[in-house]
N, C-alpha and C positions, 0 to 999 in steps of 0.2 A: 256392979257389972264392969268387966275389964274393958279398958280402952282397946280399940283396934290396934293390931300390931303395927308399930311404926314402919314406914317405908325404908327398906335398907337397900341401898344402891346395888350391892354386889351379890345379893343372895335371893333374889326373886325373879321369876319368869317375867312378871309384869314390868319390873325395872329394866330387864334386858331389852324389852320392846321399847321402853322409853329411851334407853340409851341409844338404840338404833335410830329412833325417831329424831332425837336431838342432834346426833352426830350428822345426820343427813343435812341439817341446816347449820352445822358448825356452832351450835349453841350449848353443847353438853356441859362444858366446864362452868359456864355461868349458872346453869340450872343446878348443878351439883353443889355449887357454893351456896346458893340460896337455900337448898334443902337442909344443909348442915348448920345454918345460922341458928344460934340459940335465942329464940324470940320469947321463950317462956310459954308459948302457946303449945297446945297438944298437937303432935305431928299428925298429918293426914294419913289415912290408911292407903295401901298401894292402889286399890281400885279407885279411891277418891282422887289420888294424885294423877293417875292415868287419865281419868275423865276430865279433870281440870286442865291438864296440859293438852289434851286433844281439842278441847274447846278453844284454848289459846291458839293452837296451831291453825284451827279453822278460821279463827278471827283474823289471823295474820294473812290469810289468803285474800288480800284486798286488791291485788293487781289482776284485773280482769281484761281478757282480750276482747276488744270491741268487734273483732271479725267473727269469732266463733263462740264467744262466751266462756271460754276456759279460764279457770282461776289459777293464778300462780302465786308463789310465796314471796317473791321479791321482784323488783323492777328489772334487774339484770336478766333473770330467767324469762320475764315477759318480753324483753327486747330481743333475746335470742329466738323465742317462740315466734315473734312477729315476722321473722325472716321466712317462715313457712308460707305466709300470705303474700309478702312483698316480693319474694324471690331473690332478695338480697343475699349475695355470697361474698363477704368481704375478704375472705382468706384465699389467696390465689397461689397456685404452685408455680414457682419460677422456672420449672423444667418443661412443663407441657402446657401451662396456662389454664389448667382446670381449676375451678373455684368451688369453695365450700362454705357452708353456713357457720361452721364452728372450727376453731383452731385445732381441736383434738382430731377432727376428721382429716384436716390437712396433714397433720403429723403422721397419721396412720397411712395416708395416701403416699407420702414421701418414701415409705419403705419399698414401694414398687420400683422406684428409680434407684434406690441404693442397693436393692436386691436382698435387703434384710428380711429374713424369715425366722422369727423367734420360736415358733411352735412346730415341733417335729413329731410325726407319728412314730411311735416306738415299734410298730409292726412292719411298716414298709418304707420308713424314713422320709416320706413326703413331707415337705415343710410348708407352713402357712403363715400369713401375716398376722392373723387374728386367732385368739384362743377359741372363739365361737366357730370359726371355719374348721379348726382341728376337731372340735367336738362333733360337728356334723359329719366330717370325713370318717371318724372312727366307727360310725354306724355302718359303713361299707363292710368293715371287718366283723362287727358284732351282729350284723343283720337286724339291729334294733330298729323298730318302727313304732315310736311312742305315740304317734298321732293317729287316732282312729276316727273314721267317719261314723257318726251315730245313726246314719240312715241305711248304709249298706254294709258296714263293718270293715270296709277296706282300710288298710293301715298304711301310713306314710312315715318316712324317716324325717321329713322336714315339714314344719307348720305351713309354709307357703304352698307346698304341694297339696296338702289337705284342703286349704282354702280354695285353691284353683279347682280341685276335684269337686268340691261341694257345689260349685256353680252349675255343674252338670245336673244335679238334682233340682236346683231352683230354676233351671232353664233361663238363667240370666245371660243373654247374649246381646249386650248393648253396643258392641263395637262392630261397625259394618264397613266392609271394603267397597269403595265407590266404583271400582273397576268391575267386579263380578258379583257384588251384593252379598257375598258370603259373610256371615256374622260370627263373632268370636266373644269369648267370655272375658278376656282381658285385653288391655291396650297393647301389651307386649306381644300377645299372640297375633293380633292384627298387624302390628309392625313387622313381625317376622314373615307373615303371609304376604304382605305387600311387596316384599323383595322378590317374589315369584314374578310379579309384573314388571318391576323396575330392573331386575337382574342384578341388583346390588348384592355384593358379597364383602361385607366390611371386615371379616375376620380372616387374616392371612397367616399361614404357617411360615415362621421365619427360617425354617430349615429347608423347605422345598418350594415355597412360594404359592402353594395351592390355597385358594380362597374358599370361604364358606359363608352361607347366609346366617348361620346361628353359631353362637359362641360354644354351645355344647358339642356341636359337630366338630369344631376345631379341636376342642379338648380331647374328644375321642380319637381324632386323627393323629394328634401328637403322640398318643400312646404307641402308635406303630413305629415312631422314630425312637422313643425311649425304651420300648420293649416292656413297658409296664402292663401287667395283667392283673387287674383288680378282682376279677370274678373267677372263683375257683369252684370246680365241681366237687361236691361233698361225697360223691361215689368213687371217683377214681383219682381225684386231685389235679386233673388237668385244668390249666388256667387260661382265661380269655381276656382280651382287651375290651370287648364290648359285652354288655349284659345280654343282648339279643343273641350273640353267638353261644353263650352259655345255655340259654333257653333252648336253642336248637339242638345243642349237643346232648342235653338231658334226655332227648328222645331216643338216643342210643341205648340208654339204660332202661327207660320206661317202655320202650317198644311202641310208643305212640306214633301213628302215621295219620295225621289229620287231613291229608290231601288225597282224595280218591278220584280215580279216572271214571267218568260216567260211561265210557265205552266198554271197558273190560273189567272194571271193579278193582284194579290194582291200586294199592295205596302207597303214599310216599311221605317221608318225614318233612320235606321242604316243598314249597310252592313252585320253586324253579325246576325241581326234579319232575313235578307233574307236567309243567308246561313243555319241558323237553320231551317227556314221554308222549304227549299228545301229538307231536309231530310224526310219530310212528304210524298213528291212525290216519292222519291227513296226508302222509307222505310228503309233507311240506319241507323243503330244504331252501332256506331263505338266503344263504350266504354262498355265493359262487366265486371261484377262483378265476380271475381274468386272464390267467396264463394257460390253464389247461382245462377250464370249464368244470372241474370237480366242485360239487355243491356240498354244503355242510349245514347241519341243524343249528349250530352255534357260531357266533362271530369269533369266539375264542378258538374254536377248532380250525376255522379258516386261517386265523392269524398264525397258528402253529404250523399249518400246512404250507403257508407261503415261505416258511423257512427252508422247505425242501428246494424251492427255486432259488432263494437268495443265499442259501448255505449259511445263514446267520445262526450263530450260537452264542447268545448273550449271557448265558449262565456259566460262570467260571468256578472251578474247584480251587479254593485257596491253598490246598495241600499239594496237589500235583500239577495244577495248571490245565487240566483237561476241561474242555468246554462242551456245553450241552445246549440243545435248542429249546428244551423245556425244563422248567424249574423242578418238576417231579423227578426227572431223570437225574438231575444234579443231586437231589436229596437222597435218592436211592443209591447213587454212586458213593456218596459220602459215608454211607454205612459200611462200605468196604474198608475205609480207613479206620473207622471206629471199631471195626470187628463186631458190629451188631448183626447177629443172625438170630432174631428172636422167634421166628416162626418155624416150627418143626413138624415134619410129616410123621404121624404115629405109625404108619405102615413100614417105612424104611429108615426113619429117624434122620433123614436128610433135612438140613436147615436152610432157611431162606431169609432174605433181608426184608421182604414185604409180604403182607397177607395175600396180595394178589398173585405173587409168584408161587406161593404155597398152594393157593386155590387151583391155579393152572396145572401145577405139578400133580396134584391129587387126582386129576382126571386120567392120568396114566394108569392109576390103580383102579379107578371106578369105571373107566371106559366111557365116561360121559362126553358127549359131543353136542353142546347146546346151540351151536351156530350152524344153520342150514341154508344152503344156497337156494334162492327162490327160482332159479332157472332149471336146475337139474336135481334138486333135493339132496345133493351130497352134503355130508355133515362134517363139522370140524370142532376141535376142542378149544380153539382160540379164534377170537374175532379177527385178528390180523391175518390169520391163514385164510379165513373166508373172504376177506377183502381182496387178498392177492389172487385167490381162485376166481373171483367174479370178473376180474379183468380179462379172463379168457373169453367170457361171454360178451363183454362190452367192447372189447378190442382196445381198451385203454392202455397206453404205453406204461410200462413199469419203470420206475425211477431206480429201483434197486432190485437186484436179483435175489429172491428169497427162496431158499430151499427148505422144504418141510415135508415131513411124512405124517399124514393124518388120514390114512385110508380107513 
């Protein structure tokens, strides 16, 4: 009967595993030398060698942590491990005073101060301190979600997000707020919640000084300064700074209108649109101008209206210097410089800079007058014409003379 095939270091899968095993402890060269010594004895088979060395490896794990029972291969690793229990952090950053348990962690941290970012995304050029951070970031572009919940099938891009999610199923809510007795699945969630009570906002934008309770909120805010838009619509290519904005935008394509008015059944894509609509039924106008008494459904409408009195025009065209009271007026104006007239009337082929201008124009052809006066039932093609007309009934003074033909 033939002897088992001698173990050959370079040519077997078993030996590759051994190589990795011994390289981990820096002992490979010594083992290789022992295997090649001519002792005159029959060489062990690969499986026998592997089993023998695994036994030796287990035997070497004689350094046991007295706190948690974990076994380590040498005293140095045990000493480093003990810092988990003792809280010892011997490596301190001389820039900010932050301390670390291991020297490697300190060196990694120092890159924050030096601004060194070695790992760059080849899709958006965003740079990261660690390769692991780049790997996680790339999932934004690939949409990869490798971590799946075995209970509900929901997928996550990061393992920690999956672990946090799984606590929903196990109903583990061990962290309680002593102020309001609300419970949370993680200490981090509790800490973030407590800032509601304390008013603490530890994360500050270095560009505008605005502060936030959560780091993630600051990261999202910074994108407004950088113009970074990570979330792209796969239907039309439009990009957004926040994932929530993309989700809302997708309803334009799907036609989804999840918010329905219980009074008239009209549906809306956004909850804010429904709330605004409800004021039509209640006739509630919460925001009043202290100069002329005109009331508005929205605070933003009142803010815009006040510019009639103050003559304020904060929005400046950088091409011709013309100023505007509202941002949308500036954007519409800038299309004149760009020569953008993308909306065309199919009846007369006249082009317009905005969809709204086209819609208003088309009423000339259709004869549609959707705005009716509640006092005399007279109808108008534009809401602005109706508002101007209603001042006849209310006696409200007109700030600008508006001439229109809408009979």
